[in-house]
BAKEKOL-228737 format. One line per 3 residues: number of its first residue (from 1); their letters; for each residue x, y, z of N, C-alpha, C. Coordinates in steps of 0.02 Angstrom, whole numbers, plus 50000, padded with zeros to 5 digits. Last residue first. Example, Ala and Ser with C-alpha at 12.3 -4.5 7.8 and 13.67 -1.06 7.14 Angstrom:
<nodes>
2	sa	50642/49888/50354/50684/49947/50357/50645/50002/50394  50660/49716/50390/50615/49775/50390/50660/49835/50390
</nodes>
This chain:
<nodes>
322	ash	49457/48897/49943/49442/48960/49910/49395/48948/49851  49421/48814/50092/49435/48808/50021/49414/48871/49986  49476/48774/50248/49447/48827/50208/49468/48817/50136
319	gpr	49538/48670/50319/49472/48692/50340/49442/48749/50301  49709/48718/50304/49658/48669/50323/49592/48702/50341  49769/48798/50163/49752/48807/50233/49698/48757/50252
316	ava	49895/48742/50054/49824/48748/50068/49814/48755/50143  50021/48814/49959/50005/48781/50022/49931/48793/50037  50111/48787/49806/50060/48819/49847/50050/48780/49910
313	dgg	50190/48804/49666/50209/48786/49734/50163/48822/49782  50172/48844/49537/50126/48794/49564/50141/48774/49635  50230/49010/49562/50209/48957/49516/50160/48909/49548
310	igv	50254/49116/49642/50282/49053/49663/50258/48995/49621  50278/49281/49569/50257/49232/49617/50292/49165/49619  50267/49343/49402/50253/49350/49473/50250/49283/49508
307	ngg	50365/49412/49284/50336/49348/49303/50329/49345/49379  50319/49587/49263/50363/49529/49260/50327/49466/49278  50228/49688/49279/50280/49697/49228/50326/49638/49220
304	dia	50142/49679/49382/50121/49650/49318/50173/49656/49263  50213/49743/49486/50187/49675/49494/50173/49643/49427  50248/49869/49439/50300/49825/49465/50276/49753/49468
301	rla	50123/49919/49405/50174/49912/49353/50229/49864/49375  50063/49920/49531/50036/49876/49478/50086/49867/49422  50140/50018/49597/50140/49949/49620/50116/49902/49566
298	ied	50107/50132/49524/50176/50110/49527/50180/50037/49547  49971/50141/49553/49992/50129/49484/50064/50104/49482  49977/50165/49695/49941/50109/49666/49965/50092/49596
295	qap	50035/50278/49748/50078/50219/49740/50044/50161/49704  49935/50369/49761/49988/50385/49714/50033/50325/49701  49855/50323/49866/49835/50308/49797/49889/50323/49746
292	dfr	49870/50270/50007/49921/50306/49968/49908/50292/49894  49773/50285/50159/49783/50259/50092/49837/50300/50057  49824/50265/50330/49803/50307/50273/49814/50269/50208
289	fgp	49841/50260/50506/49820/50227/50444/49801/50278/50391  49886/50299/50633/49923/50322/50573/49902/50289/50509  49851/50277/50765/49861/50219/50722/49896/50237/50656
286	vra	49852/50349/50895/49892/50370/50838/49904/50310/50791  49797/50322/51020/49757/50359/50971/49799/50386/50914  49856/50234/51103/49880/50303/51108/49844/50349/51059
283	hqy	49795/50117/51060/49781/50141/51128/49801/50214/51136  49853/50108/50935/49781/50117/50940/49763/50144/51008  49985/50087/50970/49968/50147/50932/49893/50161/50935
280	fgs	49975/49964/51039/49998/50024/51074/49976/50087/51037  49931/49878/50935/49890/49889/50994/49909/49952/51031  50016/49852/50831/49973/49911/50825/49931/49924/50887
277	dqv	50110/49763/50782/50120/49793/50849/50078/49856/50855  50031/49627/50696/50055/49696/50699/50063/49718/50771  50025/49488/50597/50033/49510/50666/50065/49579/50665
274	vls	49931/49391/50490/49966/49455/50497/49966/49474/50571  49924/49251/50392/49920/49274/50461/49962/49337/50466  49833/49238/50237/49895/49250/50275/49878/49268/50347
271	lmt	49778/49181/50080/49767/49183/50152/49833/49195/50187  49706/49208/49923/49765/49216/49965/49743/49218/50038  49611/49096/49825/49612/49151/49873/49677/49149/49913
268	tpg	49681/49046/49665/49649/49033/49729/49654/49094/49774  49755/49071/49551/49687/49048/49543/49648/49038/49608  49855/49226/49562/49845/49153/49558/49771/49135/49554
265	rnh	49887/49353/49589/49880/49336/49518/49870/49261/49509  49864/49469/49707/49852/49398/49696/49840/49386/49622  49950/49581/49811/49924/49566/49745/49920/49491/49735
262	hsh	49959/49722/49922/49964/49650/49910/49926/49633/49846  50061/49862/49972/50001/49834/49941/50014/49760/49929  50122/50000/50068/50126/49932/50044/50059/49910/50016
259	pqg	50225/50126/50141/50169/50109/50097/50178/50038/50070  50283/50114/50309/50299/50107/50238/50236/50091/50197  50257/50117/50446/50250/50178/50407/50263/50172/50333
256	apt	50366/49986/50490/50317/50035/50512/50317/50095/50465  50396/49859/50364/50418/49908/50415/50363/49959/50430  50344/49700/50351/50327/49766/50324/50345/49818/50377
253	vmv	50420/49547/50321/50416/49604/50366/50397/49666/50327  50362/49383/50289/50382/49449/50263/50373/49501/50317  50384/49209/50267/50371/49265/50312/50399/49329/50281
250	gwp	50306/49058/50202/50359/49109/50205/50336/49169/50245  50215/48962/50177/50237/48969/50245/50299/49014/50251  50258/48974/50007/50220/48938/50058/50253/48940/50127
247	awd	50297/49145/49964/50312/49073/49960/50274/49038/50016  50284/49297/49869/50266/49254/49924/50287/49182/49911  50398/49424/49823/50355/49368/49803/50344/49322/49863
244	lrq	50405/49596/49832/50421/49535/49869/50372/49480/49848  50471/49746/49770/50426/49690/49758/50451/49628/49794  50484/49905/49842/50516/49840/49832/50463/49786/49823
241	ggv	50426/50023/49884/50460/50022/49819/50493/49956/49802  50367/49984/50006/50419/50035/50004/50459/50035/49940  50314/49838/49936/50325/49870/50001/50382/49920/49995
238	fss	50205/49738/49866/50247/49794/49846/50254/49837/49908  50190/49558/49856/50178/49622/49889/50225/49674/49861  50105/49416/49783/50163/49459/49796/50141/49522/49830
235	cse	50065/49254/49721/50049/49312/49763/50112/49352/49777  50059/49128/49657/50073/49189/49620/50049/49251/49657  49943/49056/49769/49990/49047/49715/49999/49114/49680
232	gql	49904/49016/49941/49904/49059/49882/49956/49038/49831  49910/49021/50118/49881/48992/50057/49887/49040/50000  49993/49081/50212/49960/49018/50228/49933/48983/50166
229	slt	50130/49181/50254/50089/49155/50199/50060/49087/50217  50136/49298/50378/50151/49228/50364/50103/49204/50310  50203/49454/50416/50153/49418/50378/50178/49348/50362
226	iaa	50214/49581/50529/50246/49519/50510/50192/49475/50479  50222/49758/50529/50184/49697/50519/50229/49639/50502  50219/49908/50631/50253/49861/50587/50211/49797/50582
223	gnh	50105/50046/50640/50129/49981/50664/50167/49944/50611  50060/50155/50567/50117/50164/50612/50145/50097/50637  50028/50118/50394/50007/50127/50463/50069/50130/50507
220	cht	49966/50126/50224/50019/50121/50274/49990/50135/50343  49923/50063/50060/49908/50096/50122/49968/50091/50168  49853/50018/49906/49912/50040/49942/49893/50080/50004
217	rqd	49728/49888/49902/49749/49958/49891/49810/49975/49933  49755/49731/49834/49739/49769/49894/49768/49838/49887  49684/49652/49693/49738/49693/49721/49713/49727/49783
214	rga	49643/49489/49620/49628/49554/49651/49691/49587/49679  49656/49360/49575/49655/49414/49526/49644/49483/49554  49569/49287/49708/49608/49277/49648/49600/49336/49600
211	elt	49555/49389/49858/49530/49343/49808/49575/49341/49746  49632/49385/50010/49629/49423/49947/49610/49375/49892  49637/49403/50188/49619/49366/50128/49619/49414/50068
208	nin	49712/49376/50347/49698/49421/50291/49684/49380/50229  49681/49348/50510/49688/49312/50447/49667/49360/50392  49772/49443/50634/49713/49427/50594/49732/49381/50536
205	aif	49815/49533/50779/49829/49477/50734/49765/49461/50697  49887/49660/50865/49829/49645/50825/49849/49590/50776  49963/49678/51028/49958/49648/50961/49889/49654/50931
202	fpt	49949/49735/51155/50003/49758/51111/49992/49736/51038  49845/49676/51223/49851/49749/51227/49903/49777/51179  49798/49560/51092/49825/49573/51158/49829/49649/51164
199	tlh	49705/49589/50992/49720/49520/51009/49750/49517/51079  49570/49709/50981/49640/49692/50989/49647/49618/51007  49450/49781/50975/49470/49738/50918/49544/49721/50921
196	qaq	49396/49845/51081/49454/49878/51049/49477/49840/50986  49298/49759/51120/49278/49826/51102/49334/49863/51065  49371/49644/51155/49329/49643/51096/49309/49713/51073
193	lsd	49449/49617/51262/49474/49667/51214/49431/49673/51152  49398/49515/51339/49416/49577/51372/49439/49632/51325  49374/49411/51241/49321/49438/51283/49339/49506/51312
190	rtf	49467/49449/51088/49450/49409/51147/49399/49445/51189  49518/49422/50915/49511/49464/50975/49488/49419/51033  49580/49414/50762/49579/49374/50823/49575/49422/50883
187	iva	49487/49462/50621/49532/49483/50675/49524/49435/50734  49484/49424/50457/49454/49403/50520/49505/49418/50575  49463/49525/50309/49503/49494/50362/49459/49472/50419
184	rgv	49490/49597/50155/49443/49560/50196/49483/49519/50246  49543/49768/50129/49547/49696/50117/49496/49662/50162  49496/49895/50132/49565/49884/50112/49574/49811/50093
181	aeq	49337/49955/50078/49376/49905/50114/49447/49900/50087  49254/50036/50009/49306/50068/50048/49351/50019/50084  49162/49951/49948/49209/49987/49906/49267/50015/49946
178	rea	49135/49791/50012/49126/49863/50021/49181/49899/49982  49046/49641/49977/49107/49682/49973/49089/49755/49982  48944/49556/50096/48951/49593/50033/49014/49635/50035
175	lqd	48985/49401/50171/48975/49473/50176/48984/49507/50109  49020/49272/50154/48950/49289/50141/48936/49364/50144  49150/49261/50193/49135/49252/50122/49065/49274/50105
172	lre	49134/49269/50332/49166/49324/50295/49149/49321/50221  49080/49145/50357/49039/49205/50371/49068/49265/50334  49190/49067/50324/49128/49060/50286/49083/49120/50296
169	mes	49276/49110/50424/49293/49123/50354/49232/49116/50310  49212/49061/50537/49218/49133/50528/49235/49151/50456  49232/48924/50514/49164/48951/50518/49164/49027/50507
166	aqa	49370/48916/50521/49337/48900/50458/49266/48927/50456  49389/48948/50657/49413/48993/50605/49379/48980/50539  49334/48834/50715/49302/48898/50726/49324/48949/50675
163	aat	49429/48739/50669/49358/48732/50651/49321/48799/50660  49548/48780/50728/49543/48781/50655/49470/48778/50634  49522/48885/50874/49527/48820/50840/49520/48828/50765
160	yhv	49606/48985/50970/49564/48993/50911/49571/48929/50869  49622/49013/51135/49631/48959/51086/49581/48970/51029  49715/49111/51249/49657/49106/51205/49672/49055/51151
157	asp	49771/49142/51417/49777/49108/51352/49710/49110/51315  49778/49307/51487/49762/49237/51491/49761/49207/51421  49920/49417/51467/49850/49401/51457/49837/49326/51465
154	kde	49944/49363/51636/49909/49407/51589/49951/49415/51526  50014/49299/51731/49955/49265/51707/49913/49309/51660  50120/49385/51758/50136/49318/51735/50074/49281/51708
151	lla	50159/49536/51736/50095/49503/51745/50100/49432/51717  50282/49591/51701/50270/49573/51771/50207/49531/51781  50409/49576/51584/50337/49582/51593/50319/49553/51662
148	rvg	50561/49655/51634/50524/49595/51618/50449/49610/51625  50657/49788/51555/50616/49760/51609/50586/49694/51586  50712/49866/51455/50755/49842/51509/50717/49814/51568
145	lwr	50656/49909/51340/50638/49946/51400/50680/49925/51460  50710/49810/51257/50728/49881/51245/50712/49923/51307  50644/49698/51307/50717/49703/51312/50741/49775/51302
142	wlp	50514/49728/51272/50532/49726/51342/50607/49728/51353  50525/49723/51130/50501/49784/51164/50523/49785/51236  50566/49592/51102/50612/49648/51092/50590/49713/51125
139	eds	50446/49513/51138/50507/49512/51177/50554/49571/51165  50320/49487/51091/50339/49557/51100/50404/49564/51140  50320/49353/50967/50314/49380/51034/50335/49453/51035
136	vcf	50255/49232/50861/50278/49301/50865/50267/49325/50936  50280/49073/50782/50263/49113/50842/50293/49183/50837  50229/48930/50705/50257/48996/50691/50233/49042/50747
133	lla	50270/48756/50717/50233/48814/50738/50268/48877/50715  50262/48591/50675/50293/48654/50656/50246/48711/50675  50295/48425/50736/50253/48484/50729/50295/48544/50708
130	nqq	50279/48253/50758/50320/48307/50730/50276/48367/50713  50166/48232/50896/50195/48208/50834/50236/48266/50807  50151/48297/51012/50128/48227/51011/50149/48192/50947
127	avh	50262/48412/51088/50232/48386/51027/50210/48313/51038  50252/48542/51198/50263/48469/51196/50226/48442/51135  50320/48692/51258/50284/48659/51204/50303/48585/51203
124	rig	50306/48810/51381/50333/48743/51368/50289/48709/51315  50353/48975/51423/50307/48930/51387/50343/48865/51374  50362/49102/51553/50390/49052/51509/50336/49007/51479
121	aaa	50297/49201/51618/50324/49147/51659/50355/49091/51618  50259/49282/51511/50302/49309/51562/50334/49255/51606  50169/49241/51414/50239/49221/51406/50284/49242/51463
118	plv	50013/49175/51372/50050/49219/51417/50122/49195/51421  49969/49149/51201/49995/49120/51263/50028/49173/51306  49853/49115/51083/49883/49171/51118/49904/49146/51186
115	lvd	49853/49012/50937/49855/49018/51010/49881/49087/51029  49764/48931/50809/49803/48990/50828/49797/48998/50904  49763/48779/50710/49745/48819/50769/49790/48880/50776
112	geq	49818/48705/50606/49770/48757/50590/49751/48801/50648  49841/48555/50696/49854/48593/50636/49798/48643/50622  49810/48575/50873/49820/48536/50813/49828/48583/50754
109	wti	49828/48572/51055/49819/48603/50989/49832/48554/50933  49785/48602/51220/49799/48549/51170/49782/48577/51101  49850/48700/51348/49810/48699/51287/49833/48642/51242
106	den	49848/48762/51503/49868/48700/51469/49822/48692/51409  49900/48889/51619/49862/48867/51560/49893/48805/51529  49971/48952/51715/49924/48901/51737/49883/48871/51680
103	gaf	50106/48975/51611/50077/48994/51675/50033/48937/51700  50080/48867/51483/50101/48936/51496/50067/48961/51559  50105/48734/51378/50095/48752/51448/50123/48822/51459
100	srg	50034/48649/51242/50076/48704/51265/50055/48723/51335  50037/48499/51144/50011/48538/51200/50061/48594/51217  49996/48439/50977/50032/48437/51041/49998/48479/51094
97	rgr	50023/48404/50802/49980/48415/50860/50021/48409/50924  50053/48460/50631/50063/48420/50691/50012/48435/50745  50081/48626/50564/50069/48555/50557/50082/48520/50624
94	lvq	50062/48757/50606/50066/48743/50535/50056/48669/50520  49987/48854/50719/50007/48785/50710/50004/48768/50636  50043/49009/50771/50003/48975/50719/50030/48904/50712
91	cis	50044/49106/50917/50070/49048/50882/50020/49021/50832  50101/49242/51007/50048/49219/50962/50077/49164/50918  50140/49281/51172/50163/49250/51110/50103/49226/51071
88	ala	50171/49412/51291/50128/49366/51256/50162/49340/51194  50277/49475/51358/50212/49472/51391/50168/49419/51358  50451/49425/51374/50391/49440/51336/50329/49438/51380
85	pge	50582/49400/51416/50544/49452/51451/50478/49469/51417  50593/49218/51412/50613/49285/51392/50569/49335/51426  50588/49051/51353/50593/49098/51409/50617/49165/51382
82	qel	50524/48901/51306/50534/48969/51284/50533/49016/51343  50569/48733/51282/50556/48786/51330/50570/48853/51297  50507/48590/51211/50543/48651/51197/50521/48706/51245
79	pdg	50526/48413/51237/50491/48477/51248/50537/48536/51234  50536/48279/51158/50587/48330/51169/50553/48398/51178  50436/48192/51124/50483/48171/51175/50538/48220/51191
76	psl	50425/48242/50954/50396/48207/51012/50449/48184/51061  50489/48402/50910/50496/48330/50903/50465/48296/50964  50457/48551/50824/50448/48512/50885/50450/48438/50869
73	qly	50514/48703/50777/50511/48633/50755/50510/48589/50816  50453/48860/50761/50468/48809/50811/50459/48740/50781  50509/49012/50695/50480/48946/50680/50500/48900/50737
70	ral	50479/49173/50764/50517/49111/50763/50475/49056/50731  50496/49349/50785/50462/49292/50755/50508/49232/50754  50478/49483/50889/50524/49429/50871/50483/49370/50846
67	mth	50455/49660/50891/50428/49593/50884/50483/49544/50864  50506/49789/50889/50465/49770/50947/50441/49698/50945  50580/49807/50775/50605/49837/50836/50566/49815/50898
64	tta	50571/49640/50708/50561/49712/50702/50586/49742/50768  50647/49535/50755/50626/49534/50686/50606/49605/50664  50786/49511/50864/50726/49547/50847/50711/49539/50773
61	pfp	50901/49482/50998/50865/49457/50940/50800/49495/50928  51000/49628/51040/50963/49569/51059/50922/49546/50998  51051/49753/51010/51096/49704/51041/51061/49640/51063
58	lgl	51013/49825/50849/50993/49806/50916/51039/49753/50945  51010/49868/50716/51055/49900/50764/51037/49886/50836  50943/49804/50618/50905/49852/50658/50948/49889/50708
55	aaa	51037/49718/50568/51010/49769/50524/50973/49823/50562  51055/49638/50684/51111/49676/50655/51086/49733/50611  50929/49579/50704/50957/49624/50753/51013/49667/50724
52	rdl	50841/49495/50641/50868/49552/50602/50903/49602/50648  50794/49330/50641/50830/49381/50679/50861/49432/50632  50691/49223/50666/50698/49267/50608/50728/49332/50633
49	ava	50747/49073/50743/50728/49143/50749/50738/49179/50682  50694/48922/50772/50731/48956/50718/50707/49028/50717  50708/48808/50902/50677/48871/50880/50723/48902/50828
46	rsr	50684/48629/50911/50725/48689/50906/50683/48749/50885  50697/48458/50960/50657/48519/50952/50703/48580/50950  50783/48335/50869/50781/48377/50928/50739/48439/50912
43	rve	50764/48277/50746/50766/48233/50805/50763/48273/50870  50686/48300/50600/50709/48339/50657/50706/48295/50719  50730/48234/50443/50695/48225/50506/50728/48266/50561
40	dps	50724/48328/50294/50765/48294/50344/50728/48291/50410  50653/48409/50208/50626/48342/50223/50666/48303/50275  50635/48579/50263/50678/48525/50237/50648/48457/50255
37	lvl	50570/48682/50319/50531/48640/50274/50572/48585/50243  50666/48750/50390/50614/48715/50428/50570/48671/50384  50747/48796/50283/50775/48755/50337/50720/48716/50372
34	rre	50665/48877/50208/50689/48815/50179/50717/48768/50232  50650/48982/50302/50592/48944/50278/50614/48877/50250  50780/49031/50313/50748/49001/50372/50688/48958/50351
31	aef	50797/49079/50182/50843/49028/50209/50811/48993/50269  50696/49177/50168/50694/49116/50128/50739/49061/50157  50622/49290/50226/50668/49247/50262/50670/49178/50229
28	tqa	50610/49464/50171/50584/49396/50179/50639/49353/50209  50582/49637/50209/50626/49579/50203/50586/49515/50207  50591/49817/50197/50554/49754/50197/50601/49696/50185
25	vdp	50691/49920/50304/50673/49895/50238/50634/49830/50246  50704/50076/50394/50701/50003/50392/50678/49982/50323  50814/50217/50407/50754/50185/50380/50760/50108/50382
22	pth	50872/50285/50562/50888/50249/50500/50826/50214/50473  50813/50440/50620/50808/50368/50627/50826/50333/50562  50806/50574/50617/50872/50545/50606/50872/50469/50613
19	dqf	50694/50690/50560/50699/50621/50583/50768/50592/50566  50672/50852/50620/50704/50810/50570/50715/50740/50599  50628/50934/50718/50578/50892/50685/50608/50848/50631
16	hnl	50731/51013/50761/50705/50964/50808/50657/50915/50775  50867/51059/50689/50798/51050/50668/50769/50994/50711  50979/51064/50766/50965/51121/50723/50893/51119/50699
13	pih	50973/51007/50937/50963/50996/50866/50953/51061/50828  51079/50976/51059/51041/51034/51036/51033/51027/50960  51098/50866/51191/51095/50871/51118/51052/50931/51101
10	yra	51200/50799/51321/51152/50848/51296/51155/50850/51221  51219/50678/51455/51237/50704/51389/51182/50753/51367  51273/50601/51605/51232/50651/51572/51261/50673/51505
7	ret	51356/50519/51675/51317/50489/51621/51278/50541/51581  51410/50595/51776/51453/50577/51720/51414/50548/51661  51305/50596/51867/51321/50658/51831/51364/50642/51770
4	arh	51312/50467/51915/51251/50487/51880/51263/50551/51841  51435/50467/51980/51427/50428/51918/51365/50450/51879  51495/50628/52034/51451/50570/52043/51441/50534/51977
1	m	51663/50679/52045/51598/50685/52011/51558/50620/52020
</nodes>
């Protein structure tokens, strides 16, 4: 028998429409956050992966089924190389300054900047002073498909400076609130994808905001989300029936399709970087966005029924004051 024939298997379902996919759950990464925020000096550059491969049943590092998030701790004089089958990496500079080399691109960055870097040919980060970056790539998707991203110079790099972001935040603050709005956000898009409002063909990344004392309506979408807390006190989320309290520069995973809402009980505006794998779903015309008003009251009881959040432990985003 030919080997190709031996590999063949068949499955006849009793209910073809029954979903047998194991459910995913929301999660935060407190141990990794505390590790990178430790006051101990980092002498060697390193990547700290937010790896949930075991929980997801995957044989390779992954934060969601299609995205891998990492903190990058960079030390001057010790460049950090990133290699993998990814097409693009989105990086938020949390502190420090330096340069990143990707393909033919060379970008000098500083605290508060956001970068989109082509990743197929690898990325090299060089710190000019101790630096901390948070990066999300689409590496697990390509590993699952068993191929490498072939377009080594695509997408071309994009640099969203902290100063330009602050200007956009001021413009956002001037817009009148709309009753139908889920939240107020600035989406990172680019020249070639502006009509689609995408960051890359696969990613949608944005700065999400929520004013003090406000609640974001319960909603869900087909894309999974990785959320990085940038600013806020006493902020929390209610995801799939689970309450998650925010922490400075902490990270939260919202699984695909799960109802979720965000809540701000602190005195300052909440700011977060949100990266979703929604580009594909938007391209395929199946974004799956919907409100879930039945969950709103449940979420508010969970949030306001106890002591919420992170107390006075807050992180301020450079260039924007709430």
